[in-house]
N, C-alpha and C positions, 0 to 999 in steps of 0.2 A: 504494500500500500504506500502511495506517495503522499508526503506531506510537504507543505511549503517551506522553503528555506528560512522564511522570516521568523518562524517559531523556534528555530534552533537556538537563538540567543536567549529564549525564555525557558530552556530546559533546566538550567541550573537555578534552583530557587531554595535558598537557605530556609525560608519560612515554611515551605512545604516539607523540608527535611525535619524542621522542628515539630510540625504537626505529627509526623510519623513517630518522632521520639516521644511526644506526649501520649500518643495512642499506645505505644509500647509500654510506657510507664504505667498507664491505667490498666493494661492487661496483666501487668506484673503486680497489681494490687496497690499501687501508689495513689494517694489522694492528691490531685493536682491543685496547686495554687498558681493560677495562670497570670503571670505578670508580663507576658510576651506580646499581647495585643492591646492596642489603644482603643478598645471598644468599651465604652463607659458602662459600668454596672448600675448607674444612677437612673431614676425614672425619667421618662421624657416629660417635656414641659406640659403641665396639666391644662393650660389654656389651649395648647395645640391639640391635645387629646380630646378635649371637649368639642372642639370645632370639627375634628375628623369624625367623631362619633355622630354628631348632628348631620354631617354630610352624607353618612351612609343611608339615612332615611330619604334622601333626595335623589330620586331615580335619574334626574337630569345629569348627575355627576358620574353615571356608571359607564359612559361610553368613552371612546377614544378622545384624547385631549390633544388638539393640534396647537400650533404655536400661538395663534390668535387668542386661544382660550386661556393662555397664561398671562394675559396682559395685567390683570389686577395684581397678581403676584409681582410682576416686573415693576409695576408702579410703586408697590410697597417697598421693594428692594431699593429702587432709586431714591425714594424719600428717606429711607433708613440711612442709606449711604451718604446723602447730602447732609443730613442732620449730624451724622457721626464724624464725617471727615471734611465737610465744607466744600465739597466738589460737586458741581451740578452734573446730573446724569439724565440722559434721555431714555426713558423706559422702552421706547419703541425701537431704538436702534443700538443702544449701548448696554443692554442687559439680555442675558440668555439663561433660561431655566436649565438646570442640569440634574442628573441623577448622582449627586455628590460631586465634590470638586475633583475626585479621582477621575471621573468620566472626562472632565474637561482637560486635565493634564495629559491623559492618555490619548485622547482623540485629536487634540490641537496639532500635534506634529503631522498628522495626516493632511492637514490643511496648509502647512507651512513648509514642509520638507520634501524635496525630491531625493531619490536614492543617491547616497553619497554626500549629501549636505550634512553639516555638523550642527549639533546642539551643544551648548555649554551648560553643563549640569553640576550641581553641588555634589561633592564627594567628602563625607557621606551624605546621602540624600534619600528621599522617599522612593521606593522601588518603582512605582508606576510612572514616575518621570522618565526613567530609562526605558521601561517597557513600551511606552508610546513611541519613543524614537525608534526602537528596534522594529516595531510593526510598520512604521513608515519607511523603512529601509535607510534610515539615517545613521550617521556616525556620532559617537559621543566623545566629547572632550571633557574629562572630569576636572573640575576646579577644586583643588585641595582645600579643605577646611581644617586648619590647624589651631590647636589651643592657644599658641602664642599670638595668633592673629584674631583671637576672640571668635574663632570658628566663622570668620568672614572670608570670602574669596579675595584674592589680590588680582585685580583685573590686568594690571601691567605685566603679570607673569604669563598671560596667554600668548602663545606664539603667533606671530603675524601670519604664518602660512595656514594656521587653523582659522584665524579670524577671516581670512579671505574666502573660506568655504563655509563659514558659520551663518546660520539664519535666525537662531533664537538663543536666548539665555533664560534659564529658569532659576528663580530665587524663591526662598520660602522662609520667612521670619515672622514670628518666633519659629524656631527651627526644630523639625523632627528629623533626626534623633537627638541632636546635641543640646537642645533647649536654648541655644543662643538667641539673642535678640539683636535687632539692627536699628540704627538711628535714621532719622529723615535725611541727614547729610549723606549717609551711606547710600540711600536710595537715589538721592540727587546725583551722586557720583555715578551710580549704575545707569541712570537715564542718560547722562551726558555721554558715557562710554558707548552705550548701545546706539544712540543717535549717530555718533561718529562712525560706527562700524556697520550701520544699517541693519541692526538686529531687532527682532521683536523681543520685548521684555515681558516675561511671564512671571507673575508672582502668585504662588500658592499660599493662601492666607487662612487656614482652618483654625488657627489658635488666636484669632483676633481678640477674644475675650479672656483667654486663659492666662492671665498675668496676675502676679501676687503682690502683696502689700509692699510699697516702696518702688514699684515699677510703674512707669508712665504708660499711657495708652500706646500700643504699637502703631507706627505710622502705616498708612496705605501707600502703595507704590504710586497711586494716582495723585497723591499730595505732592509728589516729586514730578509728576507729569500731568498737570491738571487739564491740559488740552487733549490728553489721551492720544498723543502723537504716535506712540510706538508700543503702548502698554496694555496688558490685560491682566485682570486679577480674579482669582477663584476663591469663593467662599463656600461654606457648608454649615448646616444646622446640626451636624453630627456631634460636635464637641460642646458648643455653647448651650444647646438646648437638649442634649442627650437623645438626639433623634437619628442616630446612625442607621438603624434598621429601616427607617422611612425613606432613605436615599433621596434627600432633597438638598440641592445646592444651586449655585448660580455663578455666572461670569459677568464681569463689568469691565468695560474698556473701549478701546478703539473700535469704531463701528465696522470698519472693513474686516478686522480680525474676528469680531463677533459674527459677522455675516458668513465668513469662511467656515467658522466652527459650526454654525447652524446648518450649513450645507452638508457637512459630514454627519452631524447628528440626525439629519432628516432621513438618511438611508439606514440608520442603525436602530432608531426607536421613534416613538411618538413622545409622550411625556408621562409623568407619573399620574396616578389617580388624582382627579380634581380635589378630592377631599384632603389629600396630603398637602396640596398647595394652600388650601383654605386653612389648614392647621399651621402651616409655616407663616402665613400672614398673621394669624393670631399670636404666634410666638414673637415675631418681630415687632408687633405693635403693642404687645402686652406689657405687664408691669416689670418684667425682667427679673422677677424673683428667682426663677430657675437658674439664670446665669449667676446671680449673686450667691445662691446656695451652693452651686457647683464649684465655683472658685474657692469659696470658704472651705468646703470639704476637701478639695484637692490640696489646699495649702496645709491643712491639718495632717493629711496623709503624707505629704512631702516631708514635713517636719518630723513626723514619727519615724518614717523610713530612714531619713538621713541620720537622725540621732541614733537609731538602732545600728545602722552600718558603722557609724563613727565609733560607737561603743564596742564593737567587735574588732576595731582596728582598721576598718576599711574607710579611709578618709575621702569623702565626696563633698564637693561644693554644692550647696542647695541651688536648684534651678530657680530662675526668676519667672519662668513662664512654661507653658505646655503642661501636659499630664505625665511627663516622663522624668526619670532620673538617668543621666548618662554618666556611667561610672567607669573609670579607668581600671582595668583588671589588675589585681595584685599578682605578685610572683606566686607560682611559676607559670601563670596563665597569660602573660602579657601579649603574646601573639597567637593565642589559641582560643579565640572567642567561640568558635563553633564547638570545639571540644569541651570547653567549659560549660556551655549551655546544654549540650546533649548529655554530658555526664551528670550535671546538676539535676536535671529533671529525672534522669534514670535513678539517681541515688536518693533524691529527696522529694520529688514531685513538684519542686518549684521550677516554673518555666519562665525564661527570660529570652530576649532577642539578642543574638550575637551581633556585635558591631560590624563584622565582615559582611553581613547580609545587606548593609546599607552602602557598601562601597569599600574600595581598597583602604581609604583613610579611616574607615571605621574599625579596622582591625586593632585589637588591643583594648577595646571598650565593650561594654554590655549595656543594653537599654532595659530598664525596668519600667513598666506601666503602672501607674497608681490607680488601679482599678479594683482595689479591695479596701475595706475599712481598716482603721489602724490596728485593731487586735490581730487581724489576719496578716497584715504586713509585718508585725512583730514576730509572729510565728514563722513567717517566711525567712526573716533574717536569722532567727535561731537555727533554722535548718541549714541556711547558707553557712553560718559559723561552724556548725558541726561538719559540713562537707569540706570546708577549707581546712579544718583541723585534721580530718581523716586523710587528706591528700598531702 
């Protein structure tokens, strides 16, 4: 049986390997404490749930939903964005409804890259960013994110021969997996660089709300590019409103880029159920209590987990944003993140994500997701301590 060459680059998947390792641990009688996935354990926004429930009784919501039917949602998004960031948005031409921001980052390369074109991606970075480039037949230039640079890319280090063939750059701050944040001045530098080299600037922005006390509001890329000359930004309700399973997100930005992405989307799907969009409108326009409670609970979890790790001698700097802890592996595991994670889950039932799964520069790190309450996180750290002692 013949399969397309484009999927060959997708064969190696560390996270699929981790799923198999978790399944094996379960079959061996281990109770899993899964800290490997950023899937919130918290309930979805109640105002959204109420609106979705009411929509189910409305039979007019039960059919296909074409683009024109998403206009009320797009208007809500545009208003939310303008109030939040002070940038005017046209809901008719500058907003596109998505099935999560991952859909946007995975499909956009199909609209922007010809085979052999380069995309500039963060290393480490979110896997779907690379997957979309591979599906489009593009090439990847990884921009190294190093601790000494605050996990920000150094644009001047990108070779000129790569820039000559590059068509887009993807950024994402607050950053998964490193938890790093970026300033408006950094984004302004990125916009200037991309304009100079005729690159589309893509910003994946799922953690817009997940920032902790003492941290200012993360900037939008469109605050650095208010005319939307080269930029597009992706949002999701998965993190702020705990609606990951509802698959609702959106893109905002340059109208030509939005139109190109819409053309790709049109041959892949229609849209979500109308009731989900109604729920998303309720979430965005509601009292924001869910967002506040989510951030507070994640901050408590962060502090509990970091303190527990520090108490067993694993020193980790508390993240200022996201729902993750990015921890440099202790000896003798410095360059064995996959082995560490597979042996940890096999021996203790604690599952984490190996840094190598996010790119070459992720090796030597492990990512823990704060998706359990403090008492469970403390149990996880006790298991980790025993694992490290036994090794």
